[in-house]
C-alpha positions as CSV (number, residue, x, y, z in Angstrom):
1,X,-50.4,34.4,-50.7
2,X,-49.5,30.7,-50.7
3,X,-52.3,28.1,-50.5
4,X,-52.7,26.4,-47.1
5,X,-50.8,23.1,-46.7
6,X,-53.9,21.4,-45.3
7,X,-57.5,22.0,-46.1
8,X,-60.7,20.3,-44.9
9,X,-63.0,19.0,-47.5
10,X,-66.8,19.4,-47.2
11,X,-68.1,17.2,-44.4
12,X,-64.6,16.5,-43.1
13,X,-65.6,16.0,-39.5
14,X,-68.2,14.0,-37.6
15,X,-70.5,16.6,-36.2
16,X,-71.3,14.5,-33.1
17,X,-67.7,13.9,-32.1
18,X,-65.6,16.4,-34.0
19,X,-63.4,13.5,-35.2
20,X,-61.7,14.2,-38.6
21,X,-63.2,11.8,-41.1
22,X,-61.3,13.1,-44.2
23,X,-58.8,10.3,-44.9
24,X,-56.7,12.4,-47.4
25,X,-56.4,15.3,-44.8
26,X,-55.2,12.9,-42.1
27,X,-52.7,11.2,-44.5
28,X,-51.3,14.6,-45.5
29,X,-51.1,15.8,-41.9
30,X,-49.2,12.6,-41.0
31,X,-46.8,13.2,-44.0
32,X,-46.2,16.8,-42.9
33,X,-45.5,15.8,-39.3
34,X,-43.1,13.1,-40.4
35,X,-41.2,15.5,-42.6
36,X,-40.9,18.1,-39.8
37,X,-39.6,15.3,-37.5
38,X,-36.9,14.4,-40.0
39,X,-35.9,18.1,-40.4
40,X,-35.8,18.5,-36.6
41,X,-33.7,15.4,-36.1
42,X,-31.2,16.5,-38.8
43,X,-31.0,20.0,-37.3
44,X,-30.2,18.4,-33.9
45,X,-27.6,16.0,-35.2
46,X,-24.0,16.7,-34.2
47,X,-21.8,17.7,-37.1
48,X,-24.6,19.0,-39.4
């Protein structure tokens, strides 16, 4: 089974607010979202 694309590190959230505090996780999530947007834009482009 493949490894998950994103994993939380120990103590990755603020217990009081639930806010993600793991900078690497957030950066990776943004990179994945950006990549999916590029794929979706290309898939919707005419003539592709």
